[in-house]
N, C-alpha and C positions, 0 to 999 in steps of 0.2 A: 392788242394793249399798248399804248403808245408808252416809250419809254420819257418821262417827261426830264432826268437825266439830260437826257442829250437834246432833243428837239425845244421849242421854245415855240414854235406853233406849228398846226396842219393847215394853216389858214393865215401864212406871211404877207405881209403889206408889202413887205422891201424887195426891190428886185436890185443887186450889186455884181457887177463881174466876178466872177476867184483873181483875176492880175489885181482888182485894188486890194485884195485881201494880201494877197502875194508885199505889195509897196507898203502897206500898213505895216506889212511884217517885217519887210527888212526895214525900214525907220526905225523901230526900235528897237530891231536887235542891232542897230548901229548905236540905238543910243546905249544901251545895254552891255558894250563889248566895243572896245577900242581896234580889234584884232578883225570887226568882221570888216569886211571889201568889197566892194560891186562891180561889176565887168558886165558893156552889154554890147552888142552888135550891129549897134545904130539903130535900135527901135525902143530908146528910152521911156519915151512916152506910149509905147504901147504894151509897153511891158511897166506899166505904173515905178518908172525907179527914180522918177525927176524930185519926189523928197528927196529921199537920198545925197540924189545930186548936190538939192540943194544944202543939207542939212552938213552933208562931207564930201566937202568939194578936193580934199586932198585924200577919198578913201575911195574916189568912184574915178573907172577907169573906162573910156572909151574908146574902144579898138577899130572899130569899124567896121564893114564888112565883109569879116576876115576872123571868123568861127574856128577855125581848127587854132589860126593862132590865139585864140581868145581861150580856147581849154589848155593850150602850154602853157602859157603867161598863168594860168590859175593855179595848175598844178605844180607851176616852181613858187610860189607867193604861198604855198602851205610848206614851204622847208622852210622860210623863216617865222612861222607862229601866225599868219595870217589865214582867215576864215573866207577864203574865196567865192561869193554867189555871182553863177556866172547867166545874165539874162538874153533870150531871144527867143524865137516862137520856133515851138515843137520840131517842125522839122528838121532844121537848124541845129537846135539844141544835141540832136542824137544822130539821124542818116545822113547828115552830110558830116559827124567829124566823129563817125563812129570806129575811128581808128586811132582818133586820138586819146577818147575815152576811155576806147579800151586799152589801149597800153600806155598813157603818162598817169588816167587819171585810177579807172579799175585796178589794173596789175599791181600799180606800182602802191595801192589803196590811199591813196592822198585825200588830205579833208577839204575834198572840192564838194558846193553845193549846185547843182546844173536842175537852174530853174528855168522850166519851160512852158509859156503860154502859148494861146491859141490851136492847142491840142486838137483832135478829131474835126468832124463836119462843122461842129459847130466855129469853125474859121469862118464860112462863109463863103462869101464872096469872090476869096482867092480861089478857090476851084482847088481839083486834085492834085498839082504841085506842090502845095501850103499844106494838104489835111493829112498828116499823116496817121496813121490808121497801125503804126505796126512798131511805136515806141513801146507800148510796156512791155511786149515783148521783147524787143533788144534789151532793154537795160536788164529787165529780167533775170537773163542767159547770163551778163556779166555776173563772174564772183566779186564779192566784195561789195555791190550795192546794193544799197538800200531803195524801194521803188515809192513814194506815195501819191495819190489818183483823191483829194478834197473834193468834199461833195458841193461845198459854198463858202460864200465869201468870210465867213465865220472861221471857219476851221481852217480852210486856207492861209486864213494870218497865222492860226493859230500852231498848225503842219511850221510854216515860216518859222517859228519862234522854235519850234521842238526841232527842228535839223541844225540850229545851231547850236543848240547846245550836246549835241550827239559828235560821236569820231568817225569818219568817216564817208566816203564815194556819197549823194545821192538826187538820185533821179526825182523832181518834183514835179508836178502836171499839171498846170490849170489854162482854164480857157479863155475866151475873148467875152461871151456874151452874157448881159446882166438876166440874173438866176435868180429866184426866189432865196432869202436868206429864209433858214429854217431851222438851222444850228442854234443851238446858246452858247453865247461867249466864252461863258464858264462851264460850258459842258468837259468831265474829264476826257483828251487823249493824251495817248500812249502809242508811239510808235512802236507796230507790230500788233497791236490786240485791234480785232475788230467790235464797234458799235455795234449792238442789238441793238436797235432802233424801236421795232416791233413784236411784240410775241404771239406765236400763235402754233398750232403743231396742225395744221393742214400741208402747209407747201414752206418750202422757205423759198425767197429771193434775196440772191447773193448781187449785191449790187456795188459797184464802184463810181466815184465822180458825180458828171452830169446825170446820171443815171438816178442816182439815191432819190432825186427829190420823186422821177417818174416813178418810181419803184415805190413810194410813199401813196403817190395816187392812185396807185394802181390798190394795192394794197387797202385803202379806206371803201373804191369800188366794190372790191371781192367779198369787204365784210359787210358789206349791204345786201351782198348776194349771199352770205351766212357763210362765205370762206374766210376762215383767220390763215392769212399769211405770216411770218416769222420774215425782218427785214432783216437785213444785216448790211451795217455803213464799210465794203473792206475799202478804208483808206490808205490802209498797209499793201501794196502788194506783194511786198518781199521786204523782211519776210509775214509769209503768209501764218496766220493767224490757225493751223487746220484744226486745231482740236474744237474750237466754238462752230467751226462748220460742221463738224464732224458731229459735234452735241446738237446739231441743230437738225442736220439729216436723222438722227437716229429719233428725232421726236415726229417730224415730219414724214419722212420716208421720199420725199422727192424737194427737185429744185428746179429754180429757175436764174438763171446768170444773168447780168443784163450788164451791158460797159458800152462805151462809143471808142470802139477800139475794133480790128480784126477779129471777125471770131477764131483763127487760127491765133496761138500763139498767147493768146489774152487770161484776163481772169478766168473764163469759162474754160479754155484749158487746163488751169492751173485748182480749180474746184472738180472738175469730173476728174484729173489725176489724185487731187486726195481721197475723191470718193471712191477710188477706185482701188487705188491702197489701202482703205480703214474700213468702209461702209458705201458698197454699191447700192447706188439707188439711179430712177429715173434721169436724166438731167435735160432742160432743154435750154437753148443761149440764145438770148437777144443781143445781136450783133452784126458789122456789116459782115456780110458772107464772101470775103476772098472779093471785093470788088475796089477800086479808087472809086473817090469821091466826087463833086461835080460843084461846080458854080450855083450859088445857090440864097436865100435866105436859110438861116441857119433853123428858123421852125420847120421851112416844106425839107428841108434835108433830112432831118431827123425821123421826120413824120414816113418820105419815101423808103426812106432806107428802113425802118421800121425799127425806131429806135425811141419807143416814148410810153406813155402807159397802157395806151391799146394793147401794143407788141406784145407787154409783159401779162397782160389778162391772158392774152391771146393763148403765151406760153404755158401758163398756167392750170387753162382749162386743158390741154394738148399734155403734159407733163402728168398730173392729177389721172386723166383717161390712162396711161401708160399705167400710172403706178394700182390704178385699180384692177388692169388685166393679171398686171404682176401678183400683185394680195389674191 
C-alpha cells in the first residue's frame, strides 16, 4: 500500500535534479535567516547557488578551488553566529578536505552545513576520480556529524530548509542528473525519522538517495508478482532510525538495502549492524561492490554496477529464498 502522506505519484511526469532542490532551498534559507551565508569552491552553477549569490551578494563568498580553506573559513564564521553552507562536488566536499572537517568542524562541533553535489556514479562522464562512493561512510564515522541523503528534488529542498534550523555540523548529499519528482512538497520531513513509502509484510527494502525511486519501481513489479514489499526511505543516514528498521524487519523477516555508494561502510552496513544487534534476519545489498567507478552516462553506469530496480528485484528473490530456508 502506497503512503500518500509522502508520495505524490508513482507515475511522475516531471524530472528534476536534486542539486536544483538544494539551490531553491538555499535561496529560501537566505530569505528566512539573515545569518545564513554561502561559500562555494568555483562551482556556483553546478551547485545551483546562483540565485542565492544574486539575491544576497554580501552573504556569498567565492573561495575558488581551495576547498580546505573553504571549510576553515566556514568553521570560523560560525563563531560570529553565521550559518555557513559550503558547496562543491561530493568528492571535494569530503575526500579532499577530510582533515579540515574532522578537526575544525566535527571535533569542534561547528554549525557548518556541508552541501555536496555530484555524488556517486551518476556524476557520469567525469569518471572515477570524481565519482566518490565512500563519502557516506566517511561522514557517518565522524562524531557529531548528521548525514542526510534525500530522494528527489522536493525532498532535497525540504532537507536544506531543515538543516538550517538545526544546530551542529551536517553533511547533505545530492546529485547531478534529473530524476523523477515523486515526493510531496508538503510531506512531513523530520531529520532522523525514516519515511515508510509503501507498506508490506514480505520483504523490507531500505533505500536512500537516487535508489529510493528504483526501490519504488521494484516494489510495483513485485506487487504484480504477489510480493508485498515495505519500502523505507532513509533520508537521514545518521542519526539512523533503528527503531523503524527493526519494526519492519520483525514484520517481514528479511531485507534488501539499496544505495549509490560502496557496499562497505554505507547504509547496508548500518542496517546489517542494527539487525545483528536487535533482530537478525537475512539481508542482501544493492551497492557498488568494492570498486571504483568509470566514465559513462549515468543510466549506463547504474545498470552496469547493478544499481537499479531490476537489481533490487533480483536481490529480493535471493533474500526471500534465504528467509524460506531459515524458517
